[in-house]
C-alpha positions in Angstrom: 86.6 62.1 93.6 87.7 60.6 90.3 91.2 61.5 89.0 92.6 61.3 85.5 96.2 61.1 84.7 97.5 64.0 82.5 101.0 65.0 81.5 102.0 68.7 81.5 105.3 70.4 80.8 106.2 73.1 83.3 108.9 75.7 83.2 111.8 74.7 85.4 111.1 77.5 87.9 107.4 76.5 88.1 108.3 72.9 88.9 110.8 74.0 91.5 108.3 76.3 93.2 105.6 73.7 93.3 108.0 71.2 94.7 109.1 73.7 97.4 105.5 74.3 98.4 104.8 70.6 98.5 107.8 70.0 100.8 106.7 72.9 103.1 103.1 71.7 103.3 104.0 68.0 103.4 101.8 67.4 100.4 102.5 65.8 97.0 103.4 67.8 93.9 100.1 66.5 92.4 98.1 67.8 95.3 99.7 71.2 95.2 99.3 71.4 91.4 95.6 70.5 91.7 95.1 73.1 94.3 96.7 75.8 92.3 94.8 74.8 89.2 91.5 74.9 91.2 92.3 78.4 92.4 93.1 79.6 88.9 90.0 78.1 87.4 87.9 79.7 90.2 89.5 83.1 89.5 88.9 82.7 85.8 85.2 81.9 86.4 84.9 84.9 88.7 86.4 87.2 86.0 84.0 85.7 83.3 81.0 86.4 85.6 82.2 89.9 86.2 82.5 90.5 82.5 79.0 89.1 81.9 77.6 91.4 84.6 79.2 94.4 83.0 77.8 93.5 79.6 74.3 93.1 81.1 74.5 96.2 83.3 73.3 98.5 80.6 70.2 96.3 80.0 69.4 96.3 83.7 69.6 100.1 83.8 67.7 100.9 80.6 65.4 98.0 79.7 61.8 99.0 80.8 60.9 95.4 81.5 63.8 95.1 83.9 63.5 98.5 85.5 59.8 98.4 86.1 60.3 97.0 89.6 63.1 99.4 90.5 60.5 101.9 91.9 59.5 99.3 94.5 63.0 98.8 95.7 62.7 101.7 98.2 59.2 100.9 99.3 58.4 99.1 102.6 56.7 95.8 101.9 53.7 96.6 104.2 53.2 99.9 102.4 53.2 98.2 99.0 50.3 95.9 99.8 
């Protein structure tokens, strides 16, 4: 894993809370911060995918090219052959 040094400015309470977590978990402030950032980025990506799915939902329900195979969804594979 390659790391890059960055500088950020935190609110005092944020810095204290991250330091508290680091002490409790016997980890560095950097490790805790990276972990929290990773969780936040993962959650952001999940929300973006959810929004994209909502935008595409109408197409998947109404576009004939996408709904053509819906009729097969309930069919047994052996019966469809």
